[in-house]
N, C-alpha and C positions, 0 to 999 in steps of 0.2 A: 183952697177950699180947705178947711181947717179937719183934722182927724182928730176925735176924741177918744179915751178910754172909759168901758167901761169902770160903775164907782159900784158893782158888786160882785161878787164872782162864788162860785160855790163848788158843791161833787156831790155824787151820792154813793149811795151803800145800801143792797150788792148794788151792782150795774145791771144786774140780770134780775128782774121779780118776775112770779107769779098775779094771776089774778088773785084778789084776798089776804097778798101780804104783804107784810111791812115793807117800807122805804125810805129810811131817814136822808137827809140834805143838811149837810153842811154849809154853811154862805156865815160869809165875811164881808164887809163892809172897806171901800176905801175910800182915803182922802174925805171922813168923817160926816155923809147922808146918814142922817139920824133913820130914816124908814126908808121902805122900799116894797115893791108890788111882788109878788109870785100868783101862778097861773099851770096850771098841770097842763100840756097840750099833748096829741098824737102828730105826729108830723106825719105829714102825706106827700111833700114835695117841698125841696130845699129855694132859696133864694137865686137860682139860677140865673135869672131872665125877671125883667121889669114885673113884677105883680106874679112870680111864678111858686110864688113860699106857699102855701099851703097848710094847712093845721087845724086842728079840730079839739075843741076846747076840752076836757076829761076834768069835771066837777069832782073836788076833793076836798077834807078838811081845812084845807092850808090856803086854801084860795084866800085872796086877799092884801092888807096890807101891814105888816110888820115892823117891829123896832129893829134897827140896824146894830150890829157891832163886829166891833173892829178883829179881825182872830188873823193873829199874826204869824209866820210861817217860819221855821229854825231850820236852816239846811245848811248843810255840812259834817259829814260822815265823821264818828270817830267811837271811840271803846270806852264804858265807863265802868270802875269797879265800887259798889254801891254801897262800902265800909268804910265808911272813915276814922272809924274806930281803929282801926287795924296802926292807920299811916301817922297816926298821933304820938306827941312826944317824943318822937323819932330826935337822937341828937349828935348819931353816927351811925351816916347811913349813906350808900352809894346809887345813881341811878344811870343806867347803862345797858342800850340799842345798838341797832346797829338801824341804819338809816340811809334812805337814796331821794333826796327832795326832787323836785320838780317845780317847782315853781319858788326861783330866791334869785335875787330878792323879788319880795311880792311888789308888784305895779298895777295899773299904776298910782296903785296908793301902800306905800311900805309898812309893813304889818309884823307884830310877834307870830311866831308861827309853833307851839305848843308839842313837842314831843311826847312827855308823859311828867305827870306829876298833882299836887293837891292844891295847887294856885286857887284861891276862891278870887274874882277881880271884882265881885261887889263885898267883900268883905276885905279886901287888901292882905289876905290872911293866904299862908299854905308856900310852897316851893314847887318848883317847875325847871328841868330841862327844854331848853326851847333854842332855838332859831332868833336873833334879834333881827330887827329895821333892815338890815343891811344884809342878812344873812346867816349870818356867824352865829356859829356854837354860844352861847349864854348859859348861866344859870340868875333863876328869880328867886332869892330869899327876901323875906320879911318887907316885903317893896322899894330892895334894892338889887338894879340888875348886874349883872358883872357881864364881860364877852372875852371871847380871846379874839373879836377882834378880822378874824381872817372869813373872810365869807367862803361859804362852803358854792362847788359846783352844781350846776342842775344835773340828773341825773346819772349823778355816780355815787358808786357806796364808801359809806362810810363808817365805823363803826365811834363811838361818843360818849361820852361816861364825862359824868360829877362827882365825887367824890369828895361829900362833906365830912368836918369835924366841927363842930357848934364849942366843944368844950376846948379844943385848939385854937377856935377861931380862924378857920383854916380850911378851903379849897379849892381842890385840883380839878381841872377844866382838860378835858384830850379828845383830841379830834382825828380818827388818823385815812385815811384815802388807803381803799382795801385795794390791794393788785387786780388790773382787770386786764383782758384783750389789747383795751385799746389804752395809748402810753400817756402817763400823764406826768408832770413837773411837782406837782403835790407832794408835802411828805406831810409827815405828823407834826402835830401843835400839842403845846403842853406849859401849862402853867401853873404854880397854885398860887393863890392869891389869898390875903387877911380880909376877913369877914366882920362887917360890924353890923352885922344885924342878926336875930334872933329867927327863929321859923315858927313859929306860934299856927297853931290847928287850922287846916284848911280844911279841907272836900273833900268829898268822893275823891281816890284818885284815876283820873285821865288818860286815855291814851291819845293824842294828836286835837287836841283840844284844852282849853281851858273853864270854867265854871263863871259866866257871867249872872247869872240870877234866876228869881225867879220871876216872869213875864206873863202877864194874864193865867197864872197858876201853872207853867209850865216851866222845867227847866231851859233855860237857852244856855249857851255856852260861845266861845268866842277864841280868837287865834288861830284858826283851828290849821291844821299841819297838814301842805299838800307834800303826797308823795307817799316811798313803800317804808313801812317799819317793821322792823322782824327781829323776833326777841327781845321784847325789852325786857328787863328786870331789874331788881330793887333790892340790893343787899341791906343786910342792918347792920354793915359797919363799915367803915373809910378804907375803901383802899388803897392801898399803897400803888405809887408811880408803875411798880416792877412789876406789880399785879396787871396796873390797867394796861399796860404794855405785854404781856405774858400770852405767846396764842393761844386762841383755844378761850382764854380766860374762865377758867376751871373753877368752880364757886362749892364749898362745902354745901350738899343740903341745908345744916346749924345755922351757915351764915346767911342763908336766903328768906328775904320776906316774900317776893314772889319772883315768879318766874314764867311769863305768858309764851303758851306756846299757840303766836296765832296761826301756824298749819295744820291746827288740827281742830276738827268740827268746824270743818268748811263749807258744808254746806246750809252753816246755820249763822244764831246770831254770837252765840256761847265764845266766850274768849276763856279758856283755862288755861290755870295756872299749875305749875308742872311741880311746885315748890309742896312743904307738907301742910301748908297754912290753908291750901286750897280757896284762895284769893278770885272763884274767878270771877269773872265780868262777861259783858254783852256789849256788841256792836250796835250803834245807834243810823239810820239814814245810807244803810245801807252801804258799805266800801265796796269795792271790790274786793273779792278773795281769789284763791286757786290761781296767785300769780308769782313770780318768781321770785326768790329769794339773795339774798347776799352772797351764798353759797352755789347757784344753781350756774351746772358747769356746760348744760347746752346735749348733755345725753340720755335725759327724759324731756319728751313734751305735754306726757301725762300726770297730772300733778299725782294721780293715786298710784304712779308706780314710782314713784320719788318724792313721796313727803315732807322729807327732808329737807329737800331744796325748794320746797314750795312754801316758807315760814313766816310769809311777809303779808300782811291786806295793806293796800295801794289806798289812802284816804283822799279826798277831794272838800274842800270848803266849802263844794257846791251840790253836793249830795243830796239826797232826798227819797226819803220812802212813804214815809205820811206827814200828811201836812200837820195831823193831830187836832180837829179843828172838832169845836163841841158841837155837837146835835144844835140843829135850829128848828128845825121842819123835820116831824115825821106823820105819814100820812098810810092808810092804808089803800091799796089799789082795788078800786073798786071791782067786786066780783063776776059784771059782767062785761069787764074791760077788754078792748080785743087784740089782739098781740100784735105789736109794731113798734116802729121808733117811738119815742117820747121823749119830754123835754121838760123840767124845770125852767119857767120861762121869767129872768130877773128883771126887774126894775126899778130904777132910783133914778131919780132929776139928775140932769146936767150929765146925762150920759147914755148911752148904747146898751139896751139887751144883752141879759147874760144867760146863757145856755146851757143848762145841767143836764146832758142827753143819757139817758136812760134806756132800757128795752123790757119788753112787758115778753114775755114768751106767754104762750100755750097754758091754760091749765094744767095742773103736773099729772091730773088724772081725767081722763073724757078724751072724747074725737077731737080729732086733728085735723088742720085743712089738707088737702088734697099738694101743696106746695109747701114748701118748704124756704125761705130767705135767709142764710146764713153770714149776717152782720160781722163782718172781719174784726171783730172787736182788738185784735193784738195788732193789728197792721194800725190801727188807727192810735192806739195806745204809741207804738214807736214812732210813728208821727206827730205826736202829740206835743204840744207848748213848741215845735220845731223851730229854731233859729236862723239856720244855716244860712236860709236864701239872705240874710241879712250881711252874711258876713264883707267886706270890702274886694269888691273886682272878681272875682270869679262866679259870682250869681247870674250876671249879667250876661259872661259868654255861655253858663249854661243854659239859660233860657230864650239865651239870643235874643233879650229883651231889656230893655230898662225896668230893676224891679220898683214896686209901685206898695209904699206904706200903708199898710190896714191899722186897723185896730186893736188887728192880734199882734201886732208886730210894737208897736207901739209899747203896749201893754207889756210886752216878755223882753222891751228894752228896760224900761222902767222900773222893773221886780224881778230883779234875775231868781230871786227866792222862787220863781215857781217852777226852776227846774229845767232841762230842757228834753229833747229828745233823740232818740237813737242815732239821729243825723248829726248828732253837734257833739262838739270838746268840751271840757270840760275846761275850767281857769286854768290849767296847766299844758295844754296841750292834748291829753290822752284821752281817747273817744267814750262817751257815753254808753254801758255796759247795759246798763240797769235801768227802766221804767218803768212808772207806778201812775197807778189811774185815784192813788188815793189822793190828790192834789184837784185845784182844777186844773182841766185841761181847755185854754184856750180858743183852742182853733179845731177840735169835736164841738161840729154846729152845722146848724141848717142854714147857714149863711156864708158870705166871706168867698174866699181862692174857689173855685172849683177842683176839689180834689178828694178822692176816696167817701167818707162819710154823703158831701152834698155830693157826687156823682152817684154814688147810688140809690140817693132816695128820688134817681131818675126812674132807677127801673121800679120801685117801690109806686112811683105816680104809673108810671105804666103797665101794673099790676091791676092797679086803685081803677083805670079808665077801661080797661077790657074789662070789669067786674071779675078778676080772677080772684077764690078766695085765695090764701097765704099765712100762713105762719110766720114768727120773727124769731130766729134763735139765735145765737151769737156765738163765736169761736172759744169764748172762756167756757159755757156752757159746752159743747163740742167736748173741751179740752178733759174737763172733770166727767162725764156721762159717755164719753163714745159712742157707738154704735147704737145703743137703747134708744138715744136721743133723733137719731134719725132712721129708724128700723119701718118707723108706719108713716112715712110718707113715700109719695110716688114720686113727686122731683126734690132734687135741693137746688137751688141759683144759688151763685157765690157772687160777692159783688165784685167789681170792675178790679177789683186790685187789691185779692188775697196773697203778700207777698211774705209773711210771716206764717208759718205753721208750727205747732212743735210735731213730736213724731204722735203721742197721741192722737193728735187731728186728723196727720195725716192715715194710722191707721184706721180708725172710725171711717174716711172715706172710703178706703179701698174696699174694710170689710162691705159697706153698703151698696158699692158697685158688685162683691163677690158677691149680695145677696138678688140680684136682679135689677137694683137700685139705677135710677137715672141722674145724672149730674148735666147742668147749664152751667160751665165756668163763661161766666160774661167779662172776662176782663183780661186785663194782659199783668206779666211780672208777678205770679202768683205763684203758690207752693216754695218760694225762690230762699229765701234768711229760714235756720233753723231757731227758735225759740222756747227757752224751756218758761216754765210757770215755778216757780221758789214755794215747795210747802212750808215757809218758816217765812216767809215773807208774804202775807200776800196781799194780793193787787198790784205785785212787782211780776216784769216778765225780763227777765233775762236775757241778754245775745250777745257775740263773738263774731264779731267777721272776721275770718280765720283764712289767711292764702289766698282766696279769691275770691272774684265776682265783682260789680260797681258798683264799689263803697264812697260812703260820703269818710272815711277815716282806715285806717288799714292797724288790725288788733296787733299788740306788742308779741314779741318772738317769745315763743314759752306758754304762750297764756290763751291758749285755743278751746280748750275743755272749760265747760261749765263749771263754775263751784258748786251748783245749787244740785245737781244730777251727773253732771263729770260726761255729760256727751260732750262729743266733738261737733264744734260749732262750728259755722258756715256756712255755705252753699250745700243744702241738698242734694245738688247734682254731683258734688264730691263726695258725696256718701252713696252713690248707688240708687238716689231717688229723686232722678231728677224729674222739676215737675213735668216732663212728656210720657214717664209713665202710667202719670195719675191723667191728666188729662191733652194728652196728642202732641201739645206743642210746648214750647220753654222760651223763657226769655232771649232775646237775640238781641233788640236793638231798642233805642231811646230819642227824644226829641222834642223839643219842648216849644217850637215854632205853629209850626201851621200842621193841620194833619190832612190826611189824603182818604182814598176810597181804596176798595174793594175789587173783583175783576172778577166776576164766574170763571171755573176752570173747567177744560176738559172734565174731571172728575167730581165737578157740579156738576153733568150732563149726565152721570150714572144714575139707572133705575132707580138704585139704593138710596141714592139723595133725593128721590122728586120731591118727597113729602115734604123737603128745605124749600122748597121753591115754586110749590104752589100757589098761585096768582101771580108770580113775577116775571113778567118779562123781559125788567133790563138784564143784560150783564155788570153793567156798575151799577154798583151797590153805596151806599152811604157817601155818598157824597153831598151832604150836607151833616151836620151835626153844632153841637154847643159848644165844642172847643177847636180850633180851630179850622173852622166849618168842614169836616172829616168827622167817619166813624174810624176812621183806621187814625192812632195818634196817639202820642206821649209816649207810653214802652207795649212794645212789639213781640208776640209769641212767635216763633215757625215751629214749624214743624221738622222729626230729622229721628231716625230711626237708629239713628248708631246714639241714642239718647234716650232711647227706648218708647217712642213711638211706633204703636202698633201699626207693623207693616199692611194689615189690612184696609186700616182708616183710609178714609177720602178727604184730601184736601179742598174745599168745592168751592171755596174764592181763596183768594192771596191779595193783598197792596202794590199798589205800583205809586210810582212818581212820588217819593218819601223827596225832602230837602236835604242839602248836606249839613241843616241839625241834623239830623238823625244819623248817629254814627252807633256802629255794631261794639256792642257792651263785650268788657274785656274778655272773661273765657271765650268767648268766639273768636281768639286771634291766636295763635304759639303767636307773632310774633307781628311789630306795627309796620303798617303798611299804608300807603297813599291810594285814595279810591276805597275806604272802607266808611263811606255813609252814604244816605239814601240816594245821591245823584250817581253813584258809578257801584255799586253795588247791589246786585239781586237779592241778594242776604238778608240785609234791610226791607223787611218786610213784615206783615202781618198776614199769619194763616187760619182762616176759618176752619174747622175739622170737625167731621161725626167721624164715630165708630161706633160700633156694636159692641158689646158685651159678650164673655162667655158663659156668661153667669145669667144671661135674656133682657140686661139693661143694654144702656147707651151713655154714650159722652157726645155733648156740644160744645165745642170751644171757640171764643169769638178771636181770641190772639190779640184785645186791644186792648189800652185803658179806657180809651174816646170812647168806644161804642155804645156805651148807655146814653153818652150825649146826643146821640142822633135816636134814639125811639120815640121824643116827643117831638119829632119835629112835624111842620103839618099839620099840629092838634092830632098824632101818631098815623095819620096816616100816609104811611112810608115806606119803603121796600124792608127797612132793618125792622121796623114795627110789623112788617108781614113777617117776614123770618123768622124771626124770635116767634112769632105767635105762631108760626105752620109749626114748631121745632116744637115748644110746648105743648099742641095739642096733643101731640102726634106723644110725646112722654109723658104726656097721664093716662094717655090709652092702652093700660094695663096689657094689650099682648106682645108678645117679648118679643125682642131683635133677635135677630141671628146670622152671624158672623159669616159673609161667601163662605169660610173653607167648611163649615158646617151644614151647608148643604145640599 
């Protein structure tokens, strides 16, 4: 069987829109289709089984066939100073910086990496300090490359410089390793070479890239530097060898053309010039800031406490913030459109459909449905364009099976410029801590693998089957608006995997419960990692995988604090807000082979839980389902008062009989030991929990991602469906709940 890729892609702006509001779609074609078809649909159920996909067509002004236009994506981060006049006519100058290269030499295809300069590849003019194809320091001037010929070592700090005197037709290149805790045999290398070229005026000055030219009306760059760049400067005279070797390299202000302080303005795009010339620049494609610089000594872990030690930016050749596509289609959402999950369905001959998912929230003024489904858009984004499963070796062990390739994998392998997820690593091996929705999200769709949105659509299908009125709101809405977004709803239902949460989102849910709200946490591994939404980068999420947790990669030492907010990154559990505090349960185990079932506990027979099991005679619950034939699977949460689970909460059912593919997560083990799997450890389980909130509301938690995949079994006539309906109906009843201590 052959696998084909979509031939048309797109993304939407904004992500969440109300009836009557305008939405734009950026659409680009691949491999030459001249026409594509578009239609807007409301998605009721995903493609979770044969003939399961359910959509409702919503007529709009953009329905029909359209001309296809290729729209390139220019990945790779850099900084640019858009003052070419300031750097023209230089005859004597020095470029110098501290650098820590992280990908030398470039493999599998050798490539130059620019540190700084005005080189314009499309014009063949300008100058640049760079690493050559072998990873050695070099100078590019007038089209001629001169190199020291000594490759640098990855992840070591160096001071590098090029002192140029066009009048004397000489250039001095110097690379000097800095003293670090780890020993090194490298020594400083310096050479003075004769020039036979002149520097014609180049382009804008770039840090960590060079100008390639204008493509499709937009600036394109090349030769991206992978690594950290600290204190780059441009001096308006040729420094001597003694000056280049002097400790501290003190330069008189009148000699400075520019001295960029990359440790300033860490929370934004600005690159500040500390010289009297104020040649400020900006970053492009969200490189990583709040990273340790060349002088970091380990005494401070928070960049705000020692900003002088965080004077670097980490650039990558595959960073991406905004694809920058031109709007292709614009329409207004019908005034009578139902709130829900929507998609622009794009089709071009020769490839599968591409789905641009967006969300229609309820009207900004007017009545609300009693139920709100809170779409986990932060989590969807953190998993977007997920490539990690295709890394050789570990993927098979991780899922306990042979990975299969689908259209998503094929598309991402052929188009690395689409960027990755927070589960991936950059080309230099460092973790991806920024993800953006301003690009095609190839795996956020109602088809494909059973995960995140596709599983959450099972919950919406269940609500539709029981004719329960609901609105759809998003994490992005919740982060921006807080409690006012929730306060008119009787019940809030999460999705199956609300893993990534900002402080603002957690605060809003806690405040909602504090007003008597009712929360149904319909999944597992929720409220786990802290994220932030940088105000300077719309559509972007930042996260740092700090210290602990079940992680796809480990954050660099000293870089645990977010650049956008200064907040400490990592697990909410490590910050006094374990998921148990809100949901009564927290992440304990994961496994990806087969799912299991719940068994009703003694506490499940407590009179307080009677409403939950009304009409259910069985003690075994959910021994069926879409994922692994069970309701308890994938990722599991359990009750633990030591982490904040309310002591009066009832564990009404618990899962059992998990396979040895289910393992306790890292943070549940102080030391490694045999028997930390589902066959031997009773700690590997999902707990179904109910508790009354002192404010009169209540919380119900399933403790399992796979749970929602059991709702539709036997056309929704099953004990998981009945149990969930029992809880929802009681939660819709305005009669206040009373904790046992207040009776």
